[in-house]
C-alpha positions as CSV (number, residue, x, y, z in Angstrom):
1,M,-97.7,198.5,-69.6
2,L,-94.8,199.0,-67.3
3,K,-92.7,202.0,-66.3
4,G,-89.1,202.1,-67.3
5,K,-86.3,204.6,-66.6
6,G,-87.5,208.1,-66.2
7,D,-91.0,206.8,-65.8
8,S,-91.4,206.3,-69.5
9,A,-94.0,203.7,-70.5
10,V,-92.5,200.3,-71.7
11,N,-94.8,198.0,-73.5
12,Y,-94.3,194.4,-72.4
13,S,-97.8,193.3,-73.2
14,T,-98.3,189.7,-74.4
15,D,-101.6,190.6,-76.1
16,F,-100.6,190.5,-79.8
17,K,-102.9,191.4,-82.6
18,S,-103.5,188.6,-85.1
19,V,-101.6,188.9,-88.4
20,R,-103.7,186.1,-90.0
21,N,-105.1,188.4,-92.6
22,E,-101.9,190.3,-93.2
23,V,-99.6,187.5,-94.4
24,S,-99.6,184.9,-97.1
25,E,-101.0,181.4,-96.6
26,E,-97.4,179.9,-96.6
27,E,-96.2,182.4,-94.0
28,W,-99.2,181.7,-91.8
29,Q,-98.8,178.0,-91.9
30,T,-95.1,178.5,-91.0
31,R,-96.0,180.7,-88.1
32,L,-98.5,178.1,-86.9
33,D,-96.0,175.3,-87.1
34,L,-93.1,177.3,-85.5
35,A,-95.4,178.5,-82.6
36,A,-96.4,174.9,-82.0
37,C,-92.7,173.9,-82.0
38,Y,-92.0,176.5,-79.3
39,R,-94.9,175.1,-77.2
40,L,-93.6,171.5,-77.6
41,V,-90.1,172.4,-76.5
42,D,-91.8,173.8,-73.4
43,A,-94.0,170.8,-73.0
44,Y,-91.0,168.4,-73.0
45,D,-88.9,170.5,-70.5
46,M,-86.3,171.8,-73.0
47,T,-86.6,175.5,-72.2
48,D,-84.2,177.9,-70.4
49,L,-86.4,180.7,-69.0
50,I,-86.8,183.3,-71.8
51,Y,-83.6,182.3,-73.5
52,N,-82.8,180.2,-76.7
53,H,-84.5,180.5,-80.0
54,I,-86.0,178.6,-82.9
55,T,-86.1,180.0,-86.4
56,A,-88.0,179.0,-89.5
57,R,-87.6,180.2,-93.1
58,I,-90.8,181.5,-94.8
59,P,-91.2,179.4,-97.9
60,G,-90.2,181.3,-101.1
61,T,-88.4,184.0,-99.3
62,E,-85.1,184.7,-97.5
63,Y,-86.9,185.9,-94.4
64,L,-87.0,184.1,-91.1
65,L,-89.4,183.9,-88.1
66,I,-88.0,184.1,-84.6
67,N,-89.3,184.7,-81.1
68,L,-89.4,188.0,-79.3
69,Y,-86.7,188.2,-76.6
70,G,-88.5,188.2,-73.2
71,L,-91.4,185.8,-73.8
72,L,-91.7,182.4,-72.3
73,Y,-92.0,179.6,-74.9
74,K,-95.5,178.8,-73.5
75,E,-96.5,182.5,-74.3
76,I,-95.4,182.4,-78.0
77,T,-98.1,182.5,-80.6
78,A,-98.2,182.6,-84.4
79,S,-98.8,186.3,-84.4
80,S,-96.1,187.1,-81.8
81,L,-93.3,186.0,-84.0
82,V,-90.9,188.5,-85.6
83,K,-90.0,188.5,-89.3
84,I,-86.2,189.1,-89.9
85,D,-83.6,188.7,-92.6
86,V,-80.6,186.5,-92.1
87,E,-78.5,189.4,-90.8
88,G,-81.1,190.1,-88.0
89,K,-82.8,193.2,-89.6
90,I,-86.4,193.4,-88.4
91,I,-88.8,193.3,-91.4
92,A,-92.1,193.0,-89.4
93,K,-92.6,193.2,-85.6
94,P,-95.9,192.2,-83.9
95,D,-98.2,194.9,-82.5
96,T,-100.2,194.7,-79.3
97,G,-103.4,196.2,-78.2
98,Q,-101.2,198.9,-76.6
99,G,-99.1,199.6,-79.7
100,S,-95.7,198.5,-80.8
101,T,-94.0,196.0,-78.4
102,D,-90.7,196.9,-76.7
103,Y,-89.5,193.3,-76.7
104,G,-86.3,193.0,-78.7
105,L,-84.3,190.2,-80.3
106,N,-81.7,187.9,-78.9
107,V,-78.4,188.7,-80.8
108,S,-77.4,185.0,-80.7
109,G,-80.6,184.1,-82.5
110,Y,-79.5,185.5,-85.8
111,V,-75.8,185.1,-85.3
112,I,-76.2,181.3,-85.0
113,H,-79.4,180.7,-86.9
114,G,-78.9,183.2,-89.7
115,A,-75.5,181.8,-90.5
116,I,-77.0,178.3,-90.9
117,H,-80.0,179.4,-92.8
118,K,-77.7,181.4,-95.2
119,A,-75.2,178.6,-95.7
120,R,-77.8,175.7,-95.9
121,P,-80.7,176.3,-98.2
122,D,-81.9,172.8,-97.5
123,V,-82.6,173.9,-93.9
124,A,-86.0,175.3,-93.1
125,C,-85.7,175.3,-89.3
126,V,-83.0,175.7,-86.7
127,L,-83.5,174.8,-83.0
128,H,-81.1,175.6,-80.1
129,T,-81.4,174.6,-76.5
130,H,-79.6,174.9,-73.1
131,T,-81.0,171.9,-71.3
132,R,-79.4,170.4,-68.1
133,A,-78.6,167.1,-69.9
134,G,-77.5,168.8,-73.2
135,I,-75.1,171.1,-71.4
136,A,-73.7,168.1,-69.4
137,V,-72.9,166.1,-72.4
138,S,-71.5,169.2,-74.2
139,A,-69.0,169.4,-71.4
140,M,-67.9,165.8,-71.7
141,K,-64.7,165.1,-73.6
142,C,-66.2,161.9,-74.9
143,G,-69.2,163.7,-76.4
144,L,-72.3,161.8,-77.2
145,L,-71.9,158.0,-76.8
146,P,-73.8,155.3,-78.7
147,L,-75.3,153.9,-75.6
148,S,-78.9,153.5,-76.9
149,Q,-80.8,153.0,-80.0
150,T,-81.8,156.7,-79.7
151,S,-78.2,158.0,-79.5
152,I,-77.0,155.5,-82.3
153,R,-79.1,157.6,-84.6
154,F,-76.4,160.3,-84.4
155,V,-73.3,158.1,-85.0
156,G,-71.5,159.8,-88.0
157,H,-74.3,162.4,-88.2
158,I,-73.4,165.0,-85.6
159,G,-70.9,167.8,-85.4
160,Y,-69.1,169.5,-82.5
161,H,-68.3,173.2,-82.1
162,D,-65.8,174.4,-79.5
163,Y,-66.9,177.1,-77.2
164,E,-65.9,180.7,-78.1
165,G,-68.0,182.6,-75.5
166,P,-71.5,183.9,-76.0
167,A,-72.5,183.6,-79.6
168,I,-72.7,187.3,-80.5
169,D,-69.6,187.6,-82.7
170,T,-70.4,187.3,-86.4
171,D,-66.8,186.1,-87.0
172,E,-67.9,182.8,-85.3
173,R,-70.6,182.2,-87.9
174,E,-68.3,180.5,-90.4
175,R,-66.9,178.1,-87.8
176,I,-70.4,177.2,-86.5
177,V,-71.4,176.4,-90.2
178,A,-68.2,174.4,-90.9
179,D,-68.5,172.3,-87.7
180,L,-72.2,171.6,-88.4
181,G,-71.2,170.5,-91.9
182,P,-73.9,168.5,-93.7
183,H,-75.4,167.2,-90.4
184,D,-78.7,168.1,-88.8
185,A,-77.3,168.0,-85.3
186,L,-74.5,169.9,-83.5
187,I,-73.2,169.8,-79.9
188,M,-71.9,173.2,-79.0
189,R,-69.2,172.5,-76.4
190,N,-69.8,173.8,-72.9
191,H,-72.9,175.5,-74.2
192,G,-75.9,173.3,-75.5
193,L,-77.4,171.5,-78.4
194,L,-78.5,172.6,-81.9
195,T,-80.6,170.8,-84.6
196,C,-81.9,171.7,-87.9
197,G,-84.0,170.2,-90.6
198,A,-85.8,170.4,-93.9
199,T,-89.0,171.1,-92.0
200,I,-90.0,172.4,-88.5
201,Q,-91.3,169.0,-87.7
202,Q,-88.1,167.2,-88.5
203,A,-85.9,169.7,-86.6
204,F,-88.1,169.2,-83.5
205,N,-88.0,165.4,-83.9
206,T,-84.2,165.5,-84.1
207,M,-83.9,167.7,-81.0
208,Y,-86.3,165.5,-79.0
209,Q,-84.1,162.5,-80.0
210,L,-80.9,164.3,-79.2
211,E,-82.1,165.5,-75.8
212,Q,-83.3,162.0,-74.9
213,S,-79.9,160.7,-75.9
214,C,-78.2,163.1,-73.6
215,R,-80.5,162.4,-70.7
216,S,-80.0,158.6,-70.9
217,Q,-76.2,159.1,-71.2
218,V,-76.1,161.2,-68.0
219,D,-78.3,158.7,-66.3
220,A,-76.2,155.7,-67.5
221,M,-72.9,157.4,-66.4
222,A,-74.2,158.4,-63.0
223,A,-75.1,154.8,-62.3
224,R,-71.3,154.0,-62.4
225,A,-72.1,150.6,-64.0
226,E,-70.0,149.0,-66.8
227,M,-71.6,150.0,-70.1
228,T,-71.9,148.1,-73.3
229,M,-71.9,149.4,-76.9
230,P,-72.8,147.6,-80.2
231,G,-70.1,146.8,-82.7
232,E,-69.1,149.2,-85.5
233,N,-71.1,147.4,-88.1
234,V,-74.3,147.6,-86.1
235,L,-73.8,151.2,-85.3
236,A,-73.3,152.2,-88.9
237,H,-76.3,150.1,-90.1
238,T,-78.6,151.4,-87.3
239,A,-77.5,155.1,-87.8
240,H,-78.3,154.8,-91.6
241,L,-81.8,153.4,-90.9
242,Y,-82.6,156.3,-88.6
243,Q,-81.6,159.1,-91.1
244,P,-84.6,161.1,-92.4
245,G,-85.7,159.6,-95.7
246,A,-84.0,156.2,-95.2
247,R,-87.4,154.8,-94.3
248,R,-89.7,157.9,-93.8
249,P,-89.3,161.6,-93.1
250,Y,-89.1,162.4,-89.4
251,G,-91.8,164.5,-87.7
252,V,-94.6,163.9,-90.2
253,L,-96.2,160.9,-88.5
254,E,-95.7,162.5,-85.0
255,W,-96.9,166.0,-85.7
256,P,-100.6,165.5,-85.6
257,A,-100.2,163.7,-82.3
258,M,-98.1,166.5,-80.9
259,L,-100.7,169.1,-81.9
260,R,-103.4,167.0,-80.1
261,L,-101.2,167.2,-77.1
262,L,-101.0,171.0,-77.3
263,D,-104.7,171.2,-77.7
264,A,-105.2,169.1,-74.6
265,K,-102.8,171.3,-72.7
266,Q,-104.4,174.5,-74.0
267,Q,-107.7,173.7,-72.0
268,T,-106.0,174.3,-68.7
269,S,-102.9,176.4,-69.6
270,G,-104.2,179.9,-69.1
271,Y,-102.0,181.1,-71.9
272,P,-103.2,182.3,-75.4
273,P,-103.4,179.5,-77.9
274,Y,-100.4,179.1,-80.2
275,W,-102.7,179.4,-83.2
276,H,-103.6,183.1,-82.3
């Protein structure tokens, strides 16, 4: 408990009461997977202090789960997530051992994410980052180049959205959705990266691959060596083979291994387990 203006108590506790017995099985599983996704974004160095957001739709509802604004990704648990509607109205907010928390919501979270969830019923999860490499590529006029097998995955399957300032204006929502189109990846110019997917696992996999593509592009361009790119026929064929469903859904095979990684990290983390 901290003191705010006028010495009034402000509750910034991270000791959240479990909601395991207060929600449906479907919602609890979504909470577990989303909390794990937050922890994995942290584990792979894709966080930006307390900023950014990942949302997931609760199956069978129009409600979303999102992080409290002020928590580190490594602090987020299944019970600390907030339930909102697509317009950002809070439906259920976590409680702590010291009463209702004073953490709020990041407006951009539901301006960007709510718009995509509302327009794309096929999307269960939306993930947004401000990474060093992602921001660098977002500022490059050339955009993402097909320099590696990883980045070729996005040839013909990624959108671009021009920067309009901090994403807090609801008028921007339609343009974000239009620029994303049918894709599962979007480069927000001079801003960062966004991915989405039919599952939380798929959205994370796509973001991991997009981030790796940006990192390798920045490295390759920094080397100032002459670069090669495959021919158009190879690019199109490879991009097709790497689309979710072309050979297998993305994220399914990797997810158990990712959870084992989190289990191992939990032993020395000092933070509450994501499954709380």
